Structures are given as C-alpha cells and as structure tokens.
A tleap script that builds the chain and sets N, CA, C and O, in Angstrom:
source leaprc.protein.ff14SB
mol = sequence {
  NMET ARG GLU LEU THR ASN ALA GLY PHE GLU
  ASN ARG GLY GLY LYS GLY SER HIE ARG ASN
  PHE ARG HIE PRO ASP GLY VAL ASN ILE THR
  ILE SER GLY ARG ALA GLY ASN ASP ALA LYS
  HIE TYR GLN ILE ARG ASP VAL LYS ARG ALA
  ILE GLU LEU VAL SER ASP CASP
}
set mol.1.N position { 6.181 -1.023 -0.225 }
set mol.1.CA position { 6.438 0.342 0.182 }
set mol.1.C position { 6.650 0.486 1.660 }
set mol.1.O position { 5.849 0.001 2.459 }
set mol.2.N position { 7.651 1.103 2.011 }
set mol.2.CA position { 8.064 1.214 3.422 }
set mol.2.C position { 7.019 1.965 4.258 }
set mol.2.O position { 6.797 1.621 5.418 }
set mol.3.N position { 6.379 2.981 3.681 }
set mol.3.CA position { 5.328 3.741 4.361 }
set mol.3.C position { 4.178 2.823 4.823 }
set mol.3.O position { 3.670 2.972 5.935 }
set mol.4.N position { 3.785 1.899 3.984 }
set mol.4.CA position { 2.657 1.022 4.293 }
set mol.4.C position { 3.065 0.057 5.398 }
set mol.4.O position { 2.300 -0.141 6.341 }
set mol.5.N position { 4.224 -0.538 5.313 }
set mol.5.CA position { 4.612 -1.518 6.334 }
set mol.5.C position { 4.817 -0.745 7.656 }
set mol.5.O position { 4.480 -1.281 8.712 }
set mol.6.N position { 5.341 0.457 7.640 }
set mol.6.CA position { 5.488 1.241 8.896 }
set mol.6.C position { 4.123 1.594 9.502 }
set mol.6.O position { 4.009 1.743 10.719 }
set mol.7.N position { 3.121 1.723 8.691 }
set mol.7.CA position { 1.729 1.969 9.114 }
set mol.7.C position { 1.002 0.733 9.604 }
set mol.7.O position { -0.123 0.830 10.094 }
set mol.8.N position { 1.627 -0.424 9.480 }
set mol.8.CA position { 0.976 -1.648 9.962 }
set mol.8.C position { 0.395 -2.526 8.892 }
set mol.8.O position { -0.230 -3.539 9.207 }
set mol.9.N position { 0.579 -2.172 7.614 }
set mol.9.CA position { 0.080 -2.945 6.529 }
set mol.9.C position { 0.939 -4.214 6.304 }
set mol.9.O position { 2.151 -4.177 6.513 }
set mol.10.N position { 0.347 -5.276 5.903 }
set mol.10.CA position { 1.082 -6.536 5.658 }
set mol.10.C position { 1.074 -6.784 4.136 }
set mol.10.O position { 0.029 -6.698 3.490 }
set mol.11.N position { 2.254 -7.091 3.581 }
set mol.11.CA position { 2.353 -7.407 2.191 }
set mol.11.C position { 1.884 -8.820 1.946 }
set mol.11.O position { 2.512 -9.775 2.403 }
set mol.12.N position { 0.786 -8.963 1.228 }
set mol.12.CA position { 0.249 -10.246 1.022 }
set mol.12.C position { 0.607 -10.857 -0.374 }
set mol.12.O position { 0.020 -11.834 -0.839 }
set mol.13.N position { 1.583 -10.217 -0.974 }
set mol.13.CA position { 2.057 -10.719 -2.280 }
set mol.13.C position { 1.122 -10.264 -3.367 }
set mol.13.O position { 0.358 -9.321 -3.164 }
set mol.14.N position { 1.159 -10.918 -4.538 }
set mol.14.CA position { 0.382 -10.579 -5.631 }
set mol.14.C position { 0.857 -11.295 -6.902 }
set mol.14.O position { 1.792 -12.096 -6.894 }
set mol.15.N position { 0.146 -10.951 -8.009 }
set mol.15.CA position { 0.522 -11.650 -9.306 }
set mol.15.C position { 1.265 -10.648 -10.147 }
set mol.15.O position { 0.881 -9.485 -10.274 }
set mol.16.N position { 2.332 -11.137 -10.711 }
set mol.16.CA position { 3.113 -10.322 -11.628 }
set mol.16.C position { 3.733 -9.103 -10.910 }
set mol.16.O position { 4.462 -9.242 -9.928 }
set mol.17.N position { 3.418 -7.914 -11.434 }
set mol.17.CA position { 4.017 -6.683 -10.832 }
set mol.17.C position { 3.036 -6.048 -9.816 }
set mol.17.O position { 3.209 -4.878 -9.471 }
set mol.18.N position { 2.095 -6.724 -9.367 }
set mol.18.CA position { 1.135 -6.167 -8.406 }
set mol.18.C position { 1.457 -6.717 -6.993 }
set mol.18.O position { 1.801 -7.887 -6.831 }
set mol.19.N position { 1.333 -5.838 -5.982 }
set mol.19.CA position { 1.471 -6.224 -4.603 }
set mol.19.C position { 0.248 -5.795 -3.847 }
set mol.19.O position { -0.221 -4.669 -4.011 }
set mol.20.N position { -0.266 -6.650 -3.040 }
set mol.20.CA position { -1.454 -6.401 -2.230 }
set mol.20.C position { -1.126 -6.235 -0.798 }
set mol.20.O position { -0.481 -7.105 -0.212 }
set mol.21.N position { -1.552 -5.123 -0.182 }
set mol.21.CA position { -1.287 -4.893 1.171 }
set mol.21.C position { -2.631 -4.818 1.926 }
set mol.21.O position { -3.615 -4.283 1.414 }
set mol.22.N position { -2.646 -5.349 3.116 }
set mol.22.CA position { -3.844 -5.370 3.942 }
set mol.22.C position { -3.454 -4.957 5.387 }
set mol.22.O position { -2.441 -5.395 5.931 }
set mol.23.N position { -4.314 -4.092 5.976 }
set mol.23.CA position { -4.182 -3.616 7.301 }
set mol.23.C position { -5.148 -4.462 8.228 }
set mol.23.O position { -6.216 -4.881 7.782 }
set mol.24.N position { -4.765 -4.686 9.460 }
set mol.24.CA position { -5.657 -5.487 10.379 }
set mol.24.C position { -7.064 -4.823 10.466 }
set mol.24.O position { -8.054 -5.510 10.714 }
set mol.25.N position { -7.141 -3.481 10.258 }
set mol.25.CA position { -8.429 -2.832 10.322 }
set mol.25.C position { -9.295 -3.022 9.202 }
set mol.25.O position { -10.418 -2.516 9.204 }
set mol.26.N position { -8.837 -3.767 8.159 }
set mol.26.CA position { -9.622 -4.169 7.002 }
set mol.26.C position { -9.339 -3.284 5.742 }
set mol.26.O position { -10.007 -3.471 4.725 }
set mol.27.N position { -8.367 -2.328 5.786 }
set mol.27.CA position { -8.074 -1.515 4.640 }
set mol.27.C position { -7.166 -2.212 3.698 }
set mol.27.O position { -6.125 -2.714 4.122 }
set mol.28.N position { -7.512 -2.280 2.376 }
set mol.28.CA position { -6.696 -2.976 1.408 }
set mol.28.C position { -6.213 -1.961 0.402 }
set mol.28.O position { -6.890 -0.961 0.161 }
set mol.29.N position { -5.059 -2.195 -0.189 }
set mol.29.CA position { -4.530 -1.415 -1.261 }
set mol.29.C position { -3.652 -2.252 -2.163 }
set mol.29.O position { -2.876 -3.084 -1.693 }
set mol.30.N position { -3.776 -2.032 -3.444 }
set mol.30.CA position { -2.952 -2.794 -4.411 }
set mol.30.C position { -2.045 -1.753 -5.120 }
set mol.30.O position { -2.481 -0.692 -5.564 }
set mol.31.N position { -0.766 -2.139 -5.188 }
set mol.31.CA position { 0.288 -1.265 -5.818 }
set mol.31.C position { 0.733 -2.002 -7.025 }
set mol.31.O position { 1.054 -3.186 -6.922 }
set mol.32.N position { 0.776 -1.363 -8.197 }
set mol.32.CA position { 1.360 -1.999 -9.370 }
set mol.32.C position { 2.732 -1.465 -9.642 }
set mol.32.O position { 3.067 -0.377 -9.174 }
set mol.33.N position { 3.540 -2.184 -10.380 }
set mol.33.CA position { 4.883 -1.779 -10.705 }
set mol.33.C position { 5.895 -2.587 -9.945 }
set mol.33.O position { 5.656 -2.972 -8.800 }
set mol.34.N position { 7.016 -2.847 -10.561 }
set mol.34.CA position { 8.062 -3.571 -9.865 }
set mol.34.C position { 8.631 -2.898 -8.724 }
set mol.34.O position { 8.667 -1.668 -8.691 }
set mol.35.N position { 9.100 -3.645 -7.738 }
set mol.35.CA position { 9.796 -3.044 -6.588 }
set mol.35.C position { 11.007 -2.228 -7.088 }
set mol.35.O position { 11.748 -2.670 -7.966 }
set mol.36.N position { 11.176 -1.103 -6.543 }
set mol.36.CA position { 12.293 -0.243 -7.002 }
set mol.36.C position { 11.928 0.715 -8.107 }
set mol.36.O position { 12.692 1.651 -8.341 }
set mol.37.N position { 10.823 0.558 -8.803 }
set mol.37.CA position { 10.335 1.551 -9.770 }
set mol.37.C position { 9.794 2.752 -9.160 }
set mol.37.O position { 9.282 2.662 -8.044 }
set mol.38.N position { 9.850 3.908 -9.785 }
set mol.38.CA position { 9.235 5.083 -9.227 }
set mol.38.C position { 7.740 4.940 -9.250 }
set mol.38.O position { 7.164 4.426 -10.209 }
set mol.39.N position { 7.102 5.406 -8.172 }
set mol.39.CA position { 5.679 5.325 -8.028 }
set mol.39.C position { 5.011 6.395 -8.919 }
set mol.39.O position { 5.590 7.461 -9.129 }
set mol.40.N position { 3.853 6.135 -9.421 }
set mol.40.CA position { 3.082 7.121 -10.076 }
set mol.40.C position { 2.413 8.108 -9.124 }
set mol.40.O position { 2.217 7.779 -7.954 }
set mol.41.N position { 2.058 9.293 -9.579 }
set mol.41.CA position { 1.452 10.219 -8.692 }
set mol.41.C position { 0.134 9.731 -7.991 }
set mol.41.O position { -0.161 10.023 -6.833 }
set mol.42.N position { -0.601 8.975 -8.808 }
set mol.42.CA position { -1.913 8.488 -8.237 }
set mol.42.C position { -1.638 7.411 -7.290 }
set mol.42.O position { -2.461 7.212 -6.396 }
set mol.43.N position { -0.511 6.639 -7.376 }
set mol.43.CA position { -0.166 5.575 -6.412 }
set mol.43.C position { 0.231 6.239 -5.041 }
set mol.43.O position { -0.183 5.781 -3.976 }
set mol.44.N position { 1.009 7.279 -5.113 }
set mol.44.CA position { 1.395 7.970 -3.921 }
set mol.44.C position { 0.154 8.549 -3.140 }
set mol.44.O position { 0.024 8.447 -1.920 }
set mol.45.N position { -0.738 9.164 -3.981 }
set mol.45.CA position { -1.977 9.657 -3.395 }
set mol.45.C position { -2.753 8.567 -2.709 }
set mol.45.O position { -3.247 8.742 -1.595 }
set mol.46.N position { -2.860 7.429 -3.386 }
set mol.46.CA position { -3.684 6.256 -2.817 }
set mol.46.C position { -3.065 5.743 -1.538 }
set mol.46.O position { -3.780 5.382 -0.603 }
set mol.47.N position { -1.766 5.704 -1.481 }
set mol.47.CA position { -1.057 5.242 -0.306 }
set mol.47.C position { -1.259 6.159 0.828 }
set mol.47.O position { -1.479 5.711 1.953 }
set mol.48.N position { -1.193 7.451 0.582 }
set mol.48.CA position { -1.413 8.437 1.675 }
set mol.48.C position { -2.883 8.347 2.192 }
set mol.48.O position { -3.114 8.429 3.398 }
set mol.49.N position { -3.813 8.189 1.327 }
set mol.49.CA position { -5.162 8.034 1.729 }
set mol.49.C position { -5.407 6.778 2.600 }
set mol.49.O position { -6.126 6.840 3.597 }
set mol.50.N position { -4.806 5.659 2.212 }
set mol.50.CA position { -4.884 4.411 2.915 }
set mol.50.C position { -4.312 4.521 4.365 }
set mol.50.O position { -4.860 3.975 5.322 }
set mol.51.N position { -3.201 5.246 4.457 }
set mol.51.CA position { -2.529 5.441 5.756 }
set mol.51.C position { -3.424 6.376 6.588 }
set mol.51.O position { -3.594 6.145 7.785 }
set mol.52.N position { -3.990 7.406 5.990 }
set mol.52.CA position { -4.881 8.292 6.745 }
set mol.52.C position { -6.118 7.515 7.297 }
set mol.52.O position { -6.591 7.756 8.408 }
set mol.53.N position { -6.595 6.597 6.475 }
set mol.53.CA position { -7.761 5.788 6.947 }
set mol.53.C position { -7.496 5.054 8.191 }
set mol.53.O position { -8.317 5.063 9.108 }
set mol.54.N position { -6.373 4.413 8.261 }
set mol.54.CA position { -6.028 3.656 9.434 }
set mol.54.C position { -5.541 4.486 10.638 }
set mol.54.O position { -5.683 4.080 11.792 }
set mol.55.N position { -4.963 5.664 10.331 }
set mol.55.CA position { -4.485 6.475 11.448 }
set mol.55.C position { -5.621 7.354 12.104 }
set mol.55.O position { -5.461 7.916 13.187 }
set mol.56.N position { -6.772 7.425 11.365 }
set mol.56.CA position { -7.883 8.182 11.937 }
set mol.56.C position { -8.515 7.477 13.071 }
set mol.56.O position { -9.102 8.113 13.947 }
set mol.57.N position { -8.416 6.138 13.092 }
set mol.57.CA position { -9.065 5.281 14.101 }
set mol.57.C position { -8.522 5.476 15.468 }
set mol.57.O position { -8.973 4.824 16.410 }
savepdb mol mol.pdb
quit
C-alpha cells in the first residue's frame, strides 16, 4: 500500500496473500489480499491507525 510506504513503512514480504509492513519505530501491520485487490473497510482503518501511531511521535 502506497500510504504505508510513504509513511516510512518497509514491506517485509509475507506468505501467500499476506504482506507484512514494519516501521523503524517498531509498528507492525499485516495486510491480507492480493496486490491490486480492493481493501476491506477494516484494513483501511488499521492502516490509518498504524500511520497515526508513527506520525504522533
């Protein structure tokens, strides 16, 4: 997800349709679904929360 990489998260790969992102501040998030698929509402919420966590510092 572009928003995560723009916020400084690194895509660390994953198994199958899962992608793991890690921020240098220690925040982790896992996104399921193939690249290019529409994100579920809860995934969008989780991404926004993860970005807020790192931007509050």
